[in-house]
C-alpha positions, 0 to 999 in steps of 0.5 A: 500500500502506498504511504501517500493517500490523497483521501486524507489530504482534503479541502478542509486543509485550506482553512487551517490556521497558522500552526504553532510549535505546540501543535507539532509537538502534539503530533508526536503524541508526547504521552506515548513517546514518554512511555517509549523512551522509558521502556527503551531506556530500561532495555539499554540500561540493563544490557550487559554492555553499556555504551558511552553516555553520548551514544546512550543519550543520542540513541534514546533521543533517536528512538524518541524521535522515531516514536514521535514520527510514528505518531505524526504519521498515525495522526495524518492517516487517521485524520478522517476518523479522528474528526468524528471521535470525541476523544481525538477531535481536538488533535491538531489535524481534525481541529484545523491547526495543522495541514494533513500534508504538513503532518505527513512531511513532518512525520516522514522527515523525522522517520528518516532522521531518527533511523539514520541517526541511530544507525550512525551513532549506535549500530545499523541493526538497532536502526533497522529495528527502529525502521521496522517499528515505524513501518509496522505501526504506520502501515501494518497497524494504522493503515491495515489492521486498525480498520479491518479486524477486531484483533487490531490491537493484539497484532499491532501492539507489537509496535509498542513492544519493540522499544526495549529491544531497540534500546538493548540492541543499540547498546549491544548490537545483538538481540538478547533474551532479556530484551525479548522478555521485556517485549513480551511483557508489553505485547501481552499488556497491550490488549487488556490495556486498550480493550479496557479503554474500548469498553468505555469508549466504544460509542466513539469507536462505533461512530468512526467505524473502527472494529474494536473488540467490544463493538464486534464481539460484544462486551461479554467476550471482551471482558473474558479476553481481558481477564485471560490476557491479565493472567498472561500479563501476571505470568510474563511479569515474573519471567525476568526473575524466572530466567535469572536476570532479576532477583527474587525481590523483583519476582515477589514485587512483580507477582504482587503487581500481577495479582493486582492486574488480575484483580482489576481484570476480574472486576471488569469480568464480574461487572457490566459497569464502565467504572471497573474498566476505567480502573483497570485502564489506570492501573495498567499504566501504573503496572507497566511503569512499575514493572520496568522501574523494578527491572531497572532498579533491580539491575542497578542493585545486582550490578553494584553487588557483582 
């Protein structure tokens, strides 16, 4: 599928007011970018070989720019559906603050810049992984899966799971088991996180014609799948300890966090109200941050006693 789709560059762009720097920052999806930066940093920081500080900082910045580029290209392509969803109508393109063509150019330039920078500063394997991640998120997820299957977030969630692997590879030039496990944690975490959001935003998704699971399979099926994935998330969270690159202290904390995830998911399963879904959505964000913070802290402590 060609990346440029003129359906998304329409007459409404003519009336766009002058964009500010803040509008272009918003295109980068800074909240999503912050999570990408953090997980990529953890992947780099726990690697057995640390690059010098300059390479580490530039590598993380390049990964952040690549994530932002993905966000800009996602907003460019999704401008038509963003206009009809209350949650996204205020984004720069549907709100008329940025032209779709400008967002496309902005995203493409940042994509190329981030990949080349990471390749020159760190290594080309990490750069290739970053390029694939951008392609996967924009083309495979945004352009194809998102509008065609209720499993969109299951498969497409891989894009958000790659950053710790890229960080690890930027440091080592290889792909390690540890980084694959971190990938797995995010990959399994993504469906229950977004399906919880979909449960209390399904009217929005329905108006936009996005086949999110609650809209296609119904709320009962969605609640069961959320609970099933929550069990997998709880198991995946203790794998760093099970595979020997985290301590028993981490394992115990991860288990407690995982049980909390299952508890919140059970609340969603046992209720038809939207409040448990909102609670799970909030807890899921805390869970992922806490798990990666624990991995990082545990690695620092283990290194200090090595």
